[in-house]
C-alpha positions, 0 to 999 in steps of 0.5 A: 617892623611893619611899615605904616601906610599912613600919609603924613599930614599935609602930604599931597598923595593924589599924584602930580600933574603930568607934563604935556610934551609937544610932538616933534612936528608941532610948530610953535607960534611966532611969539613963542619962538626963541629969538635969534641974533646974528648967525642964527644963534638963539638969544638965550637971554642974559646970564645964561651960557650957550651950549658949547660948539658941537652940542647936539640934541643927543648929547645936550644935558637936560636942563632942570627947570624951576618946576622940576627943582621944586618937585625934586624928591616928591612923589610922582604920579603913578597913572600909566601914560597915554600912548600916542594915537590912542583913542581910548576915552578917558575915565571921568574923575569922580570927586573924592571927599575926606571921610571918617569910616567907623568900623568894628572887627574881630581880629582873630584871623588878621595880622593886626590893623594896618596894611602890611605886605603879603599878610591879611590885615584889617585895613587891607581887607577894608581897602579891597572892599571899598575898591570893589564898592566903587568908592576908590577909583581904579587908578587909586586901587593899587596903593592906599597911600593915594587915598590918605588912609590913616587910623585912630588907634593901632591894634596888634595881631589878633586884637579885637575892636568894637569900634575904630575910625579910619579916615580916607578920601573916598568917592562918596557917591559911586555910580549905581550905588545907593547905599555905600555902607551896605555895599561895603559891608556886602564886600566885607567878611562878617567879622569886619563891619562898617558902622558909618561913613562920614560925608555921604548924604545924611540918611537913616544909613549915615549919621555923621559928617566931618570936616574936610581937614579931619584926621582920625589919629591926630583928632583922637584924644583918648581911647577906651579898652575893655578887658574881659576875663573869668572871675575864677582868676581871683581865687587865691593861689592853690595850697601847695603851689609855688606862689602859695609857698612864697606868700606863706614865707612872707606873710606867715600863717593865714587861713586857707581860702574856703574854695580850697578847704574841701580839697582831698588831703591826699591830693594836696595840703589844704590844712594850712601846714607848710608845704613844698612848692614841688608838692604834686597837685591833682589833675587839672580837669577836675580842678578847672571844673570847680573853678568855673563853678565858683562865683565872685563875692562882694569882698572880691568885687569891692576889692577889685573896684577899689584897686582900679582907682589907683590907676586913674590919673597921670602916672609913670607906667614904665613897669607896665610896658616893656623896655622903657627906662624910668626917665623916659618921658613917654612913660607918662600916661593919663588914665581918665576913668576905669570901671569894673562891670557887674559879673555875668554868667555864660555857660558854666563860667562867670565873666567880668569886664573892666573898661579902661579910658585913657588918653593913650596906651603903651605896648603890652599895657594889659600888664595893668590888669595883671597887677590888678588881679594878682593884688586882689587874689593874694590880699596885697594892698593896692598901694603896691600899684603906686610904688610901681610908678616909682624908679624901681623896676619890677617884673609884671607878667602880661595878661593873655591877649585873648581878653583884650578889646578896643571899645572905641576911640574918643574925639572929645576935642573935635566934637567940642570944636564942631559943636561951637561951629554948629551953634549958628546952624539950626538945620542938621541937614545943612551942608555946613552942619557937622555931626560929632563922631559918636559910636553910641548911636550905633550901640545896639548894632555894636553890642550885637556884633560883640556878642556874636563875633568877639565875646562868643569867640573868647568864651568858646576858646576859653571853654575848649583851651582853658587859656586863662587857667593855663596862664594863672597856673604859670603864675602860681607855679613860679618859685623865684623872687620876681613876684615877692611884691605880692605880700600883705605889706604892700611894698616892693622888697629889694629881692624883687627889683629888676635891674637892667643888665643884671642876671637873676637866679630864677627869672619869671619866663613869659610864654608866647602862647598867651599873646595869641587870640587864635590857637587853632588857625582861626577856627574853634573846634570841639576837639581842641585840647587844653593848653599845656600848663608849663610848656610853650616858647619863651617870649622874645624881648623887643628892643627899645626902637621896636617898642616905640614903633608898636606903642598905640 
């Protein structure tokens, strides 16, 4: 599992002071020489045992002093020792300050947020840019631990963030650098941007100053995520599909959705008669073109907005992550607010976004979006979501990672704390004044970045690869019992309950390809083929320890 370079709170990662050794020819002052008694034997003081006869400097065991005992097991300084007789001038040590760095990035070309050996990560590229800009000294440039690097929110490989906060100790006024933010952005690729850096003088370039004790992870009390998807996912299952057949068996006869009413009777049954789940469906390109031309109605939009309210509040989200037992207390998470935006059309496709504001999120909690979308498109009452907080386990597939975006972390408690401290200070330019951490003051730049580097890329990949259509096909093609909780009664039947260690006849298999946001090695090509609907490796299961390490 990936190692975290985040320093523990309170650790001194600046290096211990070097002990100075006296040259052999140095003569100690009289008052520092060891006292001797008869025979020239040093008077070593009461309670100390003299060296045995015949002991020489070469054979004497080194005595560990109190200071060495105190420092035992601590991190040693890593600065190279100065050679005897060297006339190399010492580099002046510039002051460092604890800073909050507000950033945004497209995660497509990176193996996650935090630094890992031998792979390209957001923090790794960011650290290199600060070194090149002079904000990290040469002697600290070999190890991010030395600058106490930590992050507010961890993101997995390929996941994007319009806003995140990294705190680190930086040289805020490097020699010859007038605009540190501009210098760092110059040394960064276009898909990573620095919005602000705390502690540098307040100018039009920097608008935030934080307390020296600030830690982005411990000070962050909630996070906002956005999930962005094409509205055609809300079209009910196609007549002739496995899920359509399953719903027909559970719910009885029901009218076929008008979208499917014009289907060619030779390519699939839209008449409402019972069909086999193995019925051959028409070619996907024509089907997909009709889906992209579809537009959400008031009925579907209102159903979506009503269903999200069932996620708000404190609940046991064990069914919305992986490898978590119902009794695990870490399953309790609080969703503060969830909002469904108005749909927007880009090109031929209509898109919609859902903003989720929660105190914290579990690994693969985008399963919430699956339960939301599948309940609406199948006419399942949203009360089934409430039943999923109970002790019975069910299989909820994960939505494609392509649509996930960290909007930004929130620092409500920290902002309240400094607001109280600022009441006695009237001048925002006063050195003691502390500004709240607020991404909204950079909203215009952030929205431009999202449209140019995040949303545009999501749409381009979907346009060429039809990722969401391939995913919904795996849902609709399933003929087993794992999804029987999708029904007009809004209950969880015993047949769909998943029990740990118990084998199921036809379990739903997830595909690794839907965990990717790249698909083509970081470039969008006009010749990219659509994803195969029913191919791809099955996803490997994570053990409980791996799951805990990857929770955000």
